[in-house]
C-alpha atoms as a printed R data frame, in Angstrom:
   type eleno elety resid chain resno       x      y       z
1  ATOM     1    CA   UNK     A     1  29.444 49.748  -5.126
2  ATOM     2    CA   UNK     A     2  30.292 46.242  -3.990
3  ATOM     3    CA   UNK     A     3  27.611 46.337  -1.369
4  ATOM     4    CA   UNK     A     4  25.005 47.436  -3.890
5  ATOM     5    CA   UNK     A     5  26.019 44.635  -6.253
6  ATOM     6    CA   UNK     A     6  25.851 41.989  -3.597
7  ATOM     7    CA   UNK     A     7  22.459 43.366  -2.396
8  ATOM     8    CA   UNK     A     8  21.157 43.214  -5.955
9  ATOM     9    CA   UNK     A     9  22.317 39.622  -6.376
10 ATOM    10    CA   UNK     A    10  20.755 38.558  -3.107
11 ATOM    11    CA   UNK     A    11  17.446 40.368  -3.946
12 ATOM    12    CA   UNK     A    12  17.389 38.765  -7.390
13 ATOM    13    CA   UNK     A    13  17.835 35.292  -5.873
14 ATOM    14    CA   UNK     A    14  14.997 35.892  -3.404
15 ATOM    15    CA   UNK     A    15  12.687 36.998  -6.127
16 ATOM    16    CA   UNK     A    16  13.615 33.947  -8.208
17 ATOM    17    CA   UNK     A    17  12.850 31.659  -5.225
18 ATOM    18    CA   UNK     A    18   9.533 33.329  -4.567
19 ATOM    19    CA   UNK     A    19   8.543 33.121  -8.189
20 ATOM    20    CA   UNK     A    20   9.342 29.391  -8.267
21 ATOM    21    CA   UNK     A    21   7.296 28.819  -5.159
22 ATOM    22    CA   UNK     A    22   4.296 30.564  -6.543
23 ATOM    23    CA   UNK     A    23   4.541 28.773  -9.843
24 ATOM    24    CA   UNK     A    24   4.807 25.426  -7.984
25 ATOM    25    CA   UNK     A    25   1.585 26.236  -6.104
26 ATOM    26    CA   UNK     A    26  -0.191 27.198  -9.264
27 ATOM    27    CA   UNK     A    27   0.956 24.072 -11.052
28 ATOM    28    CA   UNK     A    28  -0.320 21.827  -8.182
29 ATOM    29    CA   UNK     A    29  -3.620 23.765  -8.053
30 ATOM    30    CA   UNK     A    30  -4.012 23.149 -11.803
31 ATOM    31    CA   UNK     A    31  -3.206 19.477 -11.571
32 ATOM    32    CA   UNK     A    32  -5.628 18.940  -8.673
33 ATOM    33    CA   UNK     A    33  -8.239 21.258 -10.365
34 ATOM    34    CA   UNK     A    34 -10.343 18.527 -12.020
35 ATOM    35    CA   UNK     A    35 -10.824 16.641  -8.716
36 ATOM    36    CA   UNK     A    36 -11.526 19.729  -6.519
37 ATOM    37    CA   UNK     A    37 -14.834 21.318  -6.082
38 ATOM    38    CA   UNK     A    38 -14.950 25.020  -6.997
39 ATOM    39    CA   UNK     A    39 -15.208 26.074  -3.318
40 ATOM    40    CA   UNK     A    40 -12.134 23.918  -2.465
41 ATOM    41    CA   UNK     A    41 -10.153 25.584  -5.241
42 ATOM    42    CA   UNK     A    42 -11.187 29.053  -3.939
43 ATOM    43    CA   UNK     A    43 -10.329 27.987  -0.442
44 ATOM    44    CA   UNK     A    44  -6.765 26.985  -1.436
45 ATOM    45    CA   UNK     A    45  -6.358 30.290  -3.301
46 ATOM    46    CA   UNK     A    46  -7.503 32.164  -0.202
47 ATOM    47    CA   UNK     A    47  -5.192 30.307   2.006
48 ATOM    48    CA   UNK     A    48  -2.267 30.937  -0.354
49 ATOM    49    CA   UNK     A    49  -3.065 34.647  -0.352
50 ATOM    50    CA   UNK     A    50  -2.837 34.595   3.440
51 ATOM    51    CA   UNK     A    51   0.507 32.890   3.720
52 ATOM    52    CA   UNK     A    52   2.587 34.436   6.505
53 ATOM    53    CA   UNK     A    53   5.289 31.850   7.033
54 ATOM    54    CA   UNK     A    54   7.122 29.014   5.367
55 ATOM    55    CA   UNK     A    55   5.047 26.612   7.465
56 ATOM    56    CA   UNK     A    56   1.931 27.941   5.894
57 ATOM    57    CA   UNK     A    57   3.304 27.402   2.432
58 ATOM    58    CA   UNK     A    58   4.466 23.921   3.309
59 ATOM    59    CA   UNK     A    59   1.122 22.942   4.734
60 ATOM    60    CA   UNK     A    60  -0.853 24.083   1.641
61 ATOM    61    CA   UNK     A    61   1.646 22.403  -0.736
62 ATOM    62    CA   UNK     A    62   1.442 19.154   1.340
63 ATOM    63    CA   UNK     A    63  -2.282 19.187   1.186
64 ATOM    64    CA   UNK     A    64  -2.462 19.709  -2.499
65 ATOM    65    CA   UNK     A    65   0.191 17.080  -3.168
66 ATOM    66    CA   UNK     A    66  -1.782 14.569  -1.027
67 ATOM    67    CA   UNK     A    67  -4.960 15.393  -3.008
68 ATOM    68    CA   UNK     A    68  -3.120 14.755  -6.264
69 ATOM    69    CA   UNK     A    69  -1.513 11.483  -5.049
70 ATOM    70    CA   UNK     A    70  -4.824 10.236  -3.770
71 ATOM    71    CA   UNK     A    71  -6.174 10.435  -7.291
72 ATOM    72    CA   UNK     A    72  -2.968  9.037  -8.836
73 ATOM    73    CA   UNK     A    73  -1.967 12.364 -10.396
74 ATOM    74    CA   UNK     A    74   1.691 13.074 -11.044
75 ATOM    75    CA   UNK     A    75   3.137 16.083  -9.273
76 ATOM    76    CA   UNK     A    76   6.488 17.906  -9.843
77 ATOM    77    CA   UNK     A    77   8.950 18.266  -7.029
78 ATOM    78    CA   UNK     A    78   9.847 21.755  -5.893
79 ATOM    79    CA   UNK     A    79  13.539 22.102  -6.596
80 ATOM    80    CA   UNK     A    80  15.032 25.341  -5.308
81 ATOM    81    CA   UNK     A    81  17.908 25.467  -7.851
């Protein structure tokens, strides 16, 4: 029973982290949206759908953040907890 409880807590934390990461990507994409061409927006969505590592995620988020900062757009920080 204790193992099942611990497993459930860990699983819930993992899901919460993933949801926050996806939400952060979507927020950045919406912020950058007005300065991106439609094909660029689709490209970022495609790259996000193909993420296979944390490095892939970090690269996409860094690129979107740089696009926003180049246009003086404010971006939120991704805070895990």
